[in-house]
C-alpha positions as CSV (number, residue, x, y, z in Angstrom):
1,M,107.7,20.8,175.8
2,K,107.8,20.3,179.5
3,K,107.6,24.0,180.1
4,L,104.5,24.2,177.8
5,F,102.9,21.3,179.7
6,K,103.5,23.0,183.1
7,T,102.1,26.3,181.8
8,L,99.0,24.5,180.6
9,V,98.5,22.7,183.9
10,L,99.1,25.9,185.9
11,T,96.6,27.8,183.7
12,I,93.9,25.2,184.2
13,A,94.5,25.1,187.9
14,L,94.2,28.9,188.1
15,M,91.0,28.9,186.1
16,L,89.3,26.2,188.1
17,P,88.2,28.5,191.0
18,F,86.8,31.0,188.5
19,A,85.0,28.2,186.7
20,A,83.5,27.0,189.9
21,F,82.5,30.5,190.9
22,A,80.9,31.0,187.5
23,E,79.0,27.8,187.8
24,G,77.9,28.6,191.3
25,A,76.7,32.0,190.1
26,A,74.7,30.3,187.4
27,D,73.2,28.0,189.9
28,N,72.2,30.8,192.2
29,K,70.7,33.2,189.7
30,T,68.8,32.5,186.5
31,V,67.3,34.7,183.8
32,G,63.9,34.1,182.3
33,E,62.3,34.3,178.8
34,V,59.7,37.0,178.0
35,N,57.2,36.8,175.1
36,Y,55.3,40.1,174.3
37,E,51.8,39.9,172.9
38,N,52.5,43.0,170.8
39,E,55.6,44.1,169.0
40,G,57.4,47.4,169.9
41,S,56.4,47.4,173.6
42,P,57.5,50.6,175.4
43,I,58.7,48.5,178.3
44,E,61.2,45.7,178.1
45,W,61.4,43.2,181.0
46,V,64.4,41.3,182.3
47,I,63.2,38.7,184.8
48,T,65.7,37.0,187.2
49,A,65.3,34.5,190.0
50,E,67.6,33.9,193.1
51,K,67.3,31.3,195.7
52,E,66.6,32.7,199.2
53,S,66.1,29.5,201.2
54,D,64.8,25.9,200.6
55,G,61.6,26.2,198.6
56,V,61.6,30.1,198.5
57,F,62.9,32.2,195.6
58,V,63.1,35.9,194.9
59,V,61.9,36.8,191.4
60,T,62.8,40.3,190.1
61,F,61.0,42.1,187.3
62,D,63.3,44.8,185.9
63,G,61.5,46.9,183.3
64,A,63.4,49.3,181.0
65,I,61.0,52.1,180.0
66,K,61.7,53.6,176.6
67,E,62.4,57.3,176.3
68,G,59.3,59.5,176.2
69,F,57.2,57.1,178.3
70,H,56.5,56.5,182.0
71,G,55.0,53.8,184.2
72,Y,53.4,53.6,187.6
73,P,54.1,52.0,191.1
74,M,52.0,49.4,192.9
75,T,50.1,52.1,194.8
76,D,48.6,53.6,191.7
77,F,45.4,52.6,189.9
78,S,47.4,51.9,186.8
79,A,49.9,49.6,188.6
80,P,51.2,46.6,186.7
81,Y,49.6,43.2,187.2
82,F,51.7,40.1,187.8
83,E,50.4,36.5,187.9
84,F,52.2,33.2,188.5
85,D,50.6,30.1,186.9
86,N,52.3,27.4,188.9
87,A,53.8,28.9,192.0
88,K,52.5,30.4,195.2
89,T,53.5,34.0,196.2
90,V,55.0,34.7,199.6
91,G,54.1,38.1,201.1
92,D,53.5,41.3,199.1
93,M,55.5,42.6,196.1
94,T,58.2,45.2,196.9
95,E,59.6,48.0,194.8
96,P,63.4,48.7,195.3
97,L,63.3,51.9,193.1
98,T,61.8,55.1,194.3
99,P,59.2,56.7,192.0
100,V,59.3,60.4,191.1
101,E,56.7,62.9,192.3
102,H,55.0,64.5,189.3
103,G,52.2,67.0,190.1
104,I,49.0,66.3,192.1
105,D,46.6,63.5,191.2
106,E,43.2,65.2,190.5
107,M,41.2,62.2,191.8
108,T,43.1,61.6,195.1
109,G,44.6,65.0,195.7
110,Q,47.9,63.3,196.5
111,P,51.2,63.6,194.7
112,S,51.2,61.6,191.4
113,L,54.1,59.0,191.5
114,I,55.6,57.7,188.3
115,Y,58.7,55.8,187.0
116,Y,60.9,57.2,184.3
117,D,63.5,55.1,182.4
118,R,63.2,52.1,184.7
119,A,60.8,50.3,187.1
120,Q,61.6,47.3,189.3
121,Y,59.3,44.9,191.2
122,V,60.3,42.0,193.5
123,Q,58.1,39.1,194.5
124,K,59.0,36.0,196.6
125,I,57.5,32.7,195.6
126,E,57.4,29.1,196.7
127,A,58.9,26.7,194.2
128,K,61.2,23.7,193.8
129,D,64.9,23.7,192.6
130,G,65.0,23.6,188.8
131,Q,61.2,24.1,188.5
132,T,60.1,26.2,185.5
133,V,57.7,28.9,186.6
134,T,55.4,30.5,184.1
135,G,53.2,33.5,184.4
136,Y,51.8,36.7,183.0
137,V,52.7,40.4,183.4
138,Q,50.7,43.4,182.2
139,A,51.8,47.1,182.6
140,T,50.2,50.4,181.7
141,I,52.7,52.7,180.0
142,C,51.9,56.3,179.0
143,T,53.5,59.0,176.8
144,N,55.1,61.9,178.6
145,D,53.8,64.6,176.4
146,T,50.2,63.6,175.5
147,N,49.7,61.0,178.4
148,Q,48.3,58.5,175.9
149,C,48.4,55.1,177.7
150,T,48.6,51.6,176.4
151,S,48.3,48.2,178.2
152,N,51.3,46.0,177.3
153,A,51.0,42.3,178.1
154,A,53.7,39.6,178.1
155,T,54.0,36.0,179.2
156,F,57.2,34.7,180.9
157,S,58.9,31.5,181.9
158,I,61.9,31.2,184.2
159,A,63.7,28.2,185.7
160,M,64.4,28.4,189.4
161,P,68.1,28.1,190.4
162,G,69.3,24.6,191.3
163,V,68.9,21.2,189.9
164,A,65.6,19.4,189.6
165,V,65.4,16.1,191.3
166,V,65.0,13.4,188.7
167,E,63.7,9.9,189.6
168,A,65.8,6.9,188.8
169,A,64.8,5.1,185.6
170,A,63.8,2.0,187.5
171,A,61.3,3.9,189.7
172,P,58.4,4.0,187.3
173,A,58.4,0.2,186.8
174,A,58.5,-0.4,190.6
175,E,55.8,2.2,191.1
176,Q,53.5,0.4,188.6
177,E,54.2,-3.0,190.0
178,S,53.3,-1.9,193.5
179,G,50.3,-0.1,192.4
180,N,49.0,-3.2,190.5
181,L,48.7,-5.2,193.7
182,D,45.1,-4.7,194.4
183,W,44.5,-5.4,198.0
184,S,40.8,-4.7,197.9
185,S,40.4,-7.6,195.4
186,I,42.5,-9.8,197.6
187,I,40.5,-9.0,200.7
188,Q,37.3,-9.6,198.8
189,A,38.6,-13.0,197.7
190,I,39.4,-14.0,201.3
191,L,35.9,-13.0,202.4
192,W,34.3,-14.9,199.6
193,G,36.4,-18.0,200.6
194,F,35.0,-17.9,204.1
195,A,31.5,-17.1,202.8
196,A,31.6,-20.2,200.6
197,L,32.0,-22.4,203.6
198,L,28.6,-21.3,204.9
199,T,26.8,-22.6,201.9
200,P,24.6,-25.7,202.1
201,C,26.9,-27.5,199.6
202,V,30.0,-27.1,201.7
203,F,29.2,-26.7,205.4
204,P,27.8,-30.2,206.1
205,M,31.0,-31.6,204.6
206,V,33.2,-29.9,207.1
207,P,32.6,-32.2,210.1
208,M,32.4,-35.3,208.0
209,T,35.7,-34.6,206.2
210,V,37.5,-33.7,209.4
211,S,36.2,-36.8,211.2
212,F,37.4,-39.0,208.4
213,F,40.9,-37.7,208.6
214,V,41.0,-37.9,212.4
215,K,39.5,-41.4,212.7
216,G,41.2,-42.9,209.5
217,S,44.7,-42.0,210.7
218,Q,47.0,-44.2,212.7
219,S,48.2,-41.3,214.8
220,P,47.3,-37.6,215.3
221,A,50.4,-36.6,213.5
222,Q,49.4,-38.6,210.4
223,G,45.9,-37.2,210.6
224,R,47.3,-33.7,210.6
225,F,49.6,-34.4,207.7
226,R,46.8,-35.9,205.6
227,A,44.4,-32.9,206.5
228,S,47.2,-30.5,205.5
229,M,47.6,-32.2,202.2
230,Y,43.9,-32.1,201.7
231,G,43.9,-28.4,202.1
232,F,46.9,-28.1,199.8
233,F,45.1,-30.0,197.1
234,I,42.0,-27.8,197.4
235,V,44.2,-24.7,196.9
236,A,46.0,-26.3,194.0
237,L,42.7,-27.3,192.2
238,Y,41.5,-23.7,192.4
239,A,44.7,-21.7,191.7
240,L,46.8,-24.1,189.6
241,P,44.8,-23.9,186.3
242,I,45.1,-20.1,186.2
243,A,48.8,-20.2,187.2
244,V,49.6,-22.7,184.4
245,L,47.8,-20.5,181.9
246,V,50.0,-17.5,182.9
247,L,53.2,-19.5,183.1
248,L,52.7,-21.0,179.7
249,S,51.8,-17.6,178.3
250,N,55.1,-16.1,179.6
251,A,57.1,-19.1,178.5
252,F,56.2,-18.6,174.9
253,G,56.8,-14.9,175.1
254,T,53.2,-13.9,174.5
255,N,50.6,-12.1,176.5
256,V,47.8,-14.7,175.9
257,A,47.0,-14.9,179.6
258,G,46.7,-11.1,179.9
259,D,44.5,-11.0,176.7
260,I,42.3,-13.8,178.1
261,F,41.8,-12.2,181.5
262,N,41.3,-8.8,179.9
263,A,38.7,-10.3,177.5
264,I,36.9,-12.0,180.4
265,G,36.8,-8.7,182.4
266,T,35.9,-6.3,179.6
267,H,34.4,-8.0,176.5
268,W,30.7,-7.8,176.3
269,I,30.2,-11.5,175.4
270,P,31.7,-13.1,178.5
271,N,30.2,-10.4,180.6
272,L,26.7,-11.2,179.2
273,I,27.3,-14.9,179.7
274,F,28.4,-14.3,183.4
275,F,25.2,-12.1,183.8
276,V,23.0,-15.0,182.7
277,I,25.0,-17.5,184.8
278,F,24.6,-15.3,187.9
279,M,20.9,-14.9,187.4
280,V,20.5,-18.7,186.9
281,F,22.5,-19.4,190.1
282,A,20.5,-16.7,192.0
283,A,17.2,-18.4,191.0
284,S,18.7,-21.7,192.2
285,F,19.7,-20.2,195.5
286,L,16.3,-18.7,196.0
287,G,14.8,-22.2,195.6
288,A,13.5,-22.3,192.0
289,F,15.5,-25.4,191.1
290,E,18.7,-27.3,192.1
291,I,21.9,-27.2,190.1
292,T,24.1,-30.3,190.2
293,L,27.0,-31.6,188.2
294,P,26.5,-34.9,186.3
295,S,26.5,-37.7,188.8
296,S,28.9,-39.8,186.7
297,L,31.6,-37.1,187.1
298,V,31.1,-36.9,190.8
299,N,31.0,-40.7,191.2
300,K,34.3,-41.2,189.3
301,S,36.0,-38.7,191.5
302,D,34.5,-40.3,194.6
303,A,35.7,-43.7,193.5
304,G,39.2,-42.3,193.2
305,A,39.0,-41.1,196.8
306,D,38.9,-44.8,197.9
307,K,42.5,-45.2,196.9
308,G,45.0,-44.8,199.6
309,G,47.9,-42.3,200.0
310,L,48.1,-38.9,198.5
311,I,46.2,-40.0,195.4
312,G,43.2,-40.7,197.5
313,I,43.4,-37.4,199.3
314,F,43.7,-35.6,196.0
315,F,40.5,-37.2,194.7
316,M,38.8,-36.3,198.0
317,A,39.7,-32.7,197.4
318,L,38.5,-33.0,193.8
319,T,35.2,-34.4,195.0
320,L,34.7,-31.5,197.4
321,V,35.4,-29.0,194.6
322,L,32.9,-30.7,192.2
323,V,30.2,-31.3,194.8
324,S,30.4,-27.7,196.0
325,F,30.4,-26.3,192.5
326,S,26.7,-25.3,192.6
327,C,27.4,-22.9,195.4
328,T,31.0,-21.9,194.7
329,G,30.8,-21.5,190.9
330,P,29.5,-18.0,190.8
331,I,31.7,-17.0,193.7
332,V,34.8,-18.2,191.8
333,G,33.6,-16.2,188.8
334,S,33.2,-13.1,190.9
335,V,36.8,-13.5,192.3
336,I,38.3,-13.8,188.8
337,I,36.3,-11.0,187.3
338,S,37.0,-8.6,190.2
339,S,40.8,-9.1,189.7
340,T,41.1,-8.7,185.9
341,S,41.9,-5.0,186.0
342,G,44.9,-5.6,188.3
343,G,47.3,-7.1,185.7
344,V,48.1,-10.6,184.6
345,W,49.2,-11.9,188.0
346,M,46.3,-10.6,190.0
347,P,43.8,-13.4,189.1
348,I,46.4,-16.0,190.4
349,I,46.9,-14.1,193.6
350,T,43.2,-13.5,194.3
351,M,42.3,-17.1,193.4
352,F,45.0,-18.3,195.7
353,A,43.7,-16.1,198.5
354,F,40.1,-17.4,198.0
355,A,41.3,-21.1,198.0
356,V,43.4,-20.6,201.1
357,A,40.4,-19.1,203.0
358,F,38.2,-21.9,201.7
359,A,40.6,-24.7,202.7
360,L,41.9,-23.3,205.9
361,P,39.0,-24.4,208.2
362,F,39.3,-28.0,207.1
363,T,43.0,-28.0,208.1
364,I,42.6,-26.1,211.3
365,L,39.7,-28.4,212.5
366,A,41.7,-31.5,211.6
367,W,44.6,-30.2,213.7
368,F,42.3,-29.3,216.6
369,P,39.3,-31.8,216.4
370,S,37.9,-30.5,219.7
371,L,36.7,-27.4,217.9
372,L,34.2,-29.5,216.0
373,K,31.8,-29.6,218.9
374,N,31.6,-25.8,218.8
375,L,30.3,-25.8,215.2
376,P,26.5,-25.2,214.8
377,K,24.5,-28.1,213.5
378,S,23.3,-28.2,210.0
379,G,19.7,-27.0,209.6
380,G,17.3,-24.4,208.2
381,W,19.9,-21.6,208.8
382,L,22.0,-23.0,205.9
383,N,19.1,-22.4,203.6
384,S,18.8,-18.9,204.9
385,V,22.4,-18.4,204.0
386,K,21.7,-19.7,200.5
387,V,18.8,-17.3,200.0
388,V,20.9,-14.3,201.2
389,L,23.5,-15.3,198.7
390,G,20.8,-15.5,196.1
391,F,19.9,-11.8,196.7
392,I,23.5,-10.9,196.5
393,E,24.0,-12.8,193.3
394,V,21.2,-10.8,191.7
395,A,22.9,-7.5,192.7
396,L,26.3,-8.6,191.6
397,G,25.1,-10.1,188.4
398,L,23.9,-6.7,187.3
399,K,27.5,-5.6,187.3
400,F,28.3,-7.8,184.3
401,L,25.3,-6.5,182.4
402,M,26.4,-3.0,183.2
403,T,29.9,-3.7,181.8
404,A,28.5,-5.0,178.5
405,D,26.1,-2.1,178.3
406,Q,28.9,0.4,178.9
407,T,31.3,-1.1,176.4
408,M,28.7,-1.5,173.7
409,H,26.7,1.8,174.5
410,W,23.4,0.0,174.5
411,G,21.9,2.5,177.0
412,L,20.1,-0.3,179.0
413,L,21.3,0.6,182.5
414,D,21.7,4.2,183.4
415,R,22.7,5.1,186.9
416,E,19.1,5.7,188.2
417,T,17.8,2.4,186.8
418,Y,20.7,0.4,188.3
419,L,20.4,2.0,191.7
420,A,16.6,1.5,191.7
421,I,17.1,-2.2,191.1
422,W,19.7,-2.4,193.9
423,I,17.5,-0.5,196.3
424,V,14.6,-2.9,195.7
425,V,16.8,-6.1,195.9
426,F,18.4,-5.1,199.2
427,S,15.1,-3.9,200.6
428,L,13.6,-7.4,199.9
429,L,16.7,-8.9,201.5
430,G,16.1,-6.8,204.6
431,F,12.5,-7.9,204.8
432,Y,13.6,-11.6,204.4
433,L,16.1,-11.2,207.3
434,L,13.2,-9.9,209.4
435,G,11.1,-12.9,208.4
436,K,8.6,-11.1,206.3
437,L,9.4,-13.1,203.2
438,R,9.6,-16.9,203.0
439,F,10.8,-19.2,200.2
440,A,10.1,-22.8,199.3
441,H,12.6,-24.5,201.6
442,D,12.5,-21.9,204.5
443,D,11.4,-22.8,208.0
444,K,8.9,-20.5,209.6
445,V,10.6,-17.8,211.6
446,E,9.1,-17.7,215.1
447,H,11.4,-15.0,216.3
448,I,14.2,-12.8,215.1
449,S,17.7,-13.4,216.5
450,V,19.9,-10.4,217.4
451,F,22.3,-11.5,214.7
452,R,19.6,-11.4,212.0
453,L,18.3,-8.1,213.3
454,S,21.8,-6.7,213.1
455,L,22.1,-7.9,209.5
456,A,18.7,-6.3,208.7
457,I,19.8,-3.0,210.2
458,G,22.9,-3.0,208.1
459,V,21.0,-3.9,204.9
460,F,18.4,-1.2,205.4
461,S,21.1,1.4,206.3
462,F,22.8,0.5,203.0
463,V,19.4,1.1,201.2
464,V,19.0,4.5,202.8
465,Y,22.6,5.3,201.8
466,M,21.8,4.5,198.1
467,I,18.6,6.5,197.8
468,P,20.3,10.0,197.4
469,G,22.2,8.5,194.5
470,L,18.9,8.7,192.5
471,W,19.3,12.5,192.5
472,G,23.0,12.6,191.8
473,A,24.8,11.9,195.1
474,P,28.3,10.5,194.4
475,L,28.0,7.4,196.6
476,N,31.8,7.0,196.8
477,A,31.7,3.8,198.8
478,I,30.1,1.8,195.8
479,S,31.3,4.0,192.9
480,G,33.2,1.1,191.4
481,Y,30.1,-1.1,191.2
482,I,27.5,1.3,189.7
483,P,27.3,3.1,186.3
484,P,29.3,6.4,186.1
485,M,27.7,9.8,186.8
486,S,27.7,10.6,183.0
487,T,24.8,8.2,182.6
488,Q,22.7,10.0,185.2
489,D,19.6,11.4,183.6
490,Y,18.7,13.8,186.5
491,Q,20.7,15.6,189.1
492,V,19.5,18.0,191.8
493,N,21.6,20.8,190.3
494,G,20.3,20.0,186.8
495,R,21.6,18.1,183.8
496,V,25.3,18.9,183.3
497,E,26.4,19.4,179.7
498,N,29.3,17.4,178.2
499,A,32.4,19.5,178.9
500,N,34.2,18.0,175.9
501,A,31.5,18.2,173.3
502,G,33.0,18.4,169.8
503,R,36.2,16.5,170.6
504,K,37.0,13.1,169.2
505,Y,35.0,10.3,170.7
506,A,33.4,12.7,173.3
507,D,29.9,11.8,172.1
508,F,30.2,8.4,173.8
509,L,33.1,8.8,176.2
510,H,33.2,11.0,179.3
511,L,35.5,12.3,182.0
512,P,34.3,12.6,185.7
513,H,33.8,15.8,187.6
514,Q,33.2,17.8,184.4
515,L,36.9,17.7,183.6
516,E,38.0,18.9,180.2
517,G,40.2,16.4,178.3
518,H,40.6,14.2,175.3
519,F,40.0,10.6,174.3
520,D,42.5,10.5,171.5
521,F,46.2,10.7,172.2
522,E,47.3,12.7,169.1
523,E,44.5,15.3,169.8
524,A,45.8,15.6,173.4
525,V,49.4,16.1,172.3
526,E,48.3,19.0,170.0
527,D,46.4,20.7,172.9
528,A,49.3,20.1,175.3
529,K,51.8,21.8,172.9
530,R,49.5,24.7,172.5
531,Q,49.0,25.2,176.2
532,N,52.6,24.1,177.1
533,K,51.2,21.8,179.8
534,P,52.2,18.2,180.7
535,I,49.8,15.4,179.7
536,F,48.0,13.3,182.2
537,V,47.3,9.9,180.5
538,D,44.6,7.8,182.2
539,V,44.6,4.2,180.9
540,T,41.0,3.3,182.0
541,G,38.0,1.2,181.0
542,H,34.3,0.9,181.4
543,A,34.6,-2.3,183.4
544,C,37.3,-1.0,185.7
545,N,36.0,-0.9,189.3
546,N,39.3,0.5,190.6
547,C,39.2,3.3,188.0
548,R,35.8,4.5,189.3
549,E,37.0,4.3,192.9
550,M,40.1,6.4,192.0
551,E,37.9,9.0,190.3
552,T,35.5,9.4,193.2
553,M,37.9,9.0,196.1
554,V,41.1,10.6,194.8
555,W,40.4,12.7,191.8
556,S,37.6,14.5,193.6
557,N,39.9,15.6,196.5
558,D,40.2,19.4,196.8
559,R,44.0,19.1,196.4
560,V,43.9,16.8,193.3
561,L,41.0,18.1,191.3
562,P,42.3,21.7,190.8
563,M,45.6,20.3,189.6
564,L,44.0,18.0,187.1
565,R,41.7,20.9,185.9
566,E,44.4,23.6,185.6
567,D,47.9,22.1,185.3
568,F,47.4,19.1,183.0
569,V,45.9,18.2,179.6
570,I,44.0,15.0,180.4
571,C,43.9,12.1,177.9
572,A,41.7,9.2,178.9
573,L,42.4,6.0,176.9
574,Y,39.6,3.5,177.2
575,V,40.9,0.0,176.6
576,D,37.6,-1.9,176.5
577,D,35.4,0.3,174.4
578,M,33.9,-1.8,171.5
579,T,33.2,1.1,169.1
580,K,34.7,0.5,165.7
581,I,37.0,3.3,164.4
582,E,39.0,3.9,161.2
583,G,40.2,0.7,159.7
584,G,37.4,-1.4,161.3
585,K,39.3,-1.9,164.5
586,R,37.8,-1.6,168.0
587,L,38.8,1.6,169.9
588,G,39.6,-0.3,173.1
589,S,41.8,-2.8,171.3
590,V,43.8,0.0,169.7
591,N,44.2,1.9,173.0
592,A,45.2,-1.3,174.9
593,A,47.9,-2.2,172.3
594,F,49.1,1.4,172.3
595,A,49.4,1.6,176.2
596,Q,51.1,-1.8,176.3
597,E,53.7,-1.0,173.6
598,R,54.3,2.6,174.6
599,W,54.5,2.4,178.4
600,G,54.2,-1.3,179.2
601,V,50.7,-0.7,180.9
602,N,48.4,-3.8,180.8
603,A,46.2,-3.0,183.8
604,Q,43.7,-0.4,184.7
605,P,43.9,2.2,186.0
606,G,47.3,3.2,184.7
607,Y,48.5,6.8,185.1
608,I,51.4,8.3,183.1
609,L,52.6,11.9,183.1
610,L,54.2,13.1,179.9
611,S,55.9,16.1,178.5
612,P,53.8,18.4,176.3
613,D,55.1,16.7,173.1
614,G,54.0,13.3,174.5
615,E,57.5,11.8,174.1
616,T,59.1,12.0,177.6
617,V,57.7,10.2,180.6
618,L,57.9,12.6,183.5
619,A,56.4,10.2,186.1
620,G,54.7,6.8,186.2
621,P,53.2,4.5,185.2
622,R,51.2,4.4,188.4
623,G,48.4,2.0,189.3
624,Y,45.6,1.8,191.8
625,D,46.4,3.5,195.1
626,T,43.9,5.6,197.0
627,D,46.6,7.4,199.1
628,I,45.9,11.0,198.2
629,D,49.2,12.4,199.5
630,K,51.1,10.0,197.2
631,F,48.9,10.9,194.3
632,V,49.6,14.6,194.8
633,E,53.3,13.9,195.1
634,F,53.0,11.9,191.8
635,L,51.4,14.9,190.0
636,N,54.0,17.3,191.4
637,K,56.7,15.2,189.7
638,A,55.6,16.6,186.3
639,L,55.4,20.2,187.5
C-alpha cells in the first residue's frame, strides 16, 4: 500500500511541470471560432492569437484551401478583406507564406501570384487580456480549371490570451454611492443660502439679532455660545424634518422617503403646484402684493423667544424661519427639487448645506461684532435684490411646468418657446439693472454703479448665449434646465427624424444625439442577443437635470458617442413618465420599481452595463459624474 501511495505521489509530482507547461501554453495562445455565411466554403479558417506584449496581440488567419481551388495575396485586386469590430490594428498585415507565380496578369503585365492549398495572414492588434475580439473575413476563392470565383464570407470571435480583470463585487455599489453625491446641487444650495440673506425679509434682522446676543450676554464667551446655538437651531429647523422622514422610512424598512422625494421631483401634480407657487412669489417679489404668514403664528413664536436659556434661543430661530418664509419659501423649494434625482439622502445633504450657509453669517458676526460696522445699511438696494430674485423666480418656475409637460406629454413648452421666454425674462432683468425699468417700491436710479453694470453685462451675455439655441445650438451649460432637443421644432440642419421610429414607446420617448436604442427592457435584450452586444441601461427621467447634463457634456464627447453608437445596445428606462401601459400602470412607476429591484438604483441618472442576455452586470451601477475619462473607462469594462 505504501509503495502504491509513493508511486502515485511521484507520478503527480512528475506531471505537475507538464500541467503547468500546458496551462501556460493555453494562456499564451488561443484558438477562435469561425461561422461561415454559406456552407461548403472552399477555404476553412483556423484563427489563433498570441500575446506579443502588454496590450498587443498577434492574430493569425490560417486558411486551408480545398483541392482544385486557389486564393490570392494582399497585393492582388482579389485579396481577402479582414475587419476587427472592437480592436485597433497595429501596422500592416503580413503574409508568412510565399505565393506561387502563375502566368502573367493581363491587366498589370506582372506575374500573377496565387496560393494553392494554404494561405496565411498575420495582423497585430491592440486589445486587453481575456478580451473577446470579433470581426469579419471575406476571401475570393477561384477554381483552378475554369477560374470561376466566389466570395466566401465568415464572422469570427476569439478571446485574447490571459485573464480578464474582473471588478470586485463590492465595487459597483461603491461606484453608485459616490456617483450619487451630486456636488452641483450642494454648491447650488450653498449659494441659495447666501442669497437668502440678501432678501428684505432677512437682511435687516442680521444686525438686530447679532446685537441682541452680544448685548444680552454676561460675557463675550456666553454671547458666542448663544449665537452658535442660534445658528445650530436654524440648521436643525430646516434640515431636521427631512432627516426624520428619511430615518423613519429606513427604520420601518420601506422606501417611503425615496418615493416621496421622487414624487415631488417627477410627478406632474407637485410640479404644477410648485410652478404656481413660484409665479405667485415672483409676483410678490416684483411688488404686486406682500406675502406674510398669519400674525398669530409669528406672535406665538415671538412670545416663546422671551423665555430664557436654550428654549428662548430655539424660539428666536423659529421666529426667524417663519418671518423670512415669504422670501426663503421658494428658495427652499428649489433646493429640495434640485436634489431629488440624487437619491434618498441628497435632499438632507443639500438642505443641510443651505441651512449652514444661511445661519453661518449670524454666528460669525456674533463672534466678531466689529464686522457689523462693515455691513451696508438697509435701504432701496434690498428691494432691488428682491426684484432681481423675482425675475429669477419666473425663469426657475418654468422648470416645474416643463417637467409636468414632459411627463404628461402635453406639448405646451417645446424648446424654442421655453428659450424665447427665458430670453425675454433675462433681457428685462438686464434693462432693470440698467435702471430702464422701475417697479412700485423702487427708488429712482440716478446713476449706475459698477457692480450693477457688471451684473447687467453678465445677464445680457447670457441672453446672447441662449439666442442660437432657437435654431438648435446645444447650449451645454444650461442643458439640464431646458427641454430636450427632441422637442425642437426647427434646426438649422433641418428637422431630424426619430431614429427609433417603430420601436416600443418611441412615439413619445427619445434618445439624444440621434442614437438608436430601446425604451423597453425585453425588446433591448432581444436586440442585444441578435447583435451579440452588451446592453447600456440608462435609468433616466424627464425631470432629471443631471441626466440632460450627462447627455450633453459626456455622451456627446467624440470618445464616448461612437462607443454608445457602435458597441452597445442602449435601453433608456424613464422612471417618471406618466403614460399608462398594459394593466393600467404608469410606465415610469413600472421602470422605477424594475430598476430598484433588479439593480438597486433609485436615483437618476443610473447607468448599468449588462451582458447581451441582460442577466450579468458587467459594470455599474454608475451615477452622475461628468469626468469623461472615467466614463470611457466604465464603458470599456463591458468590452
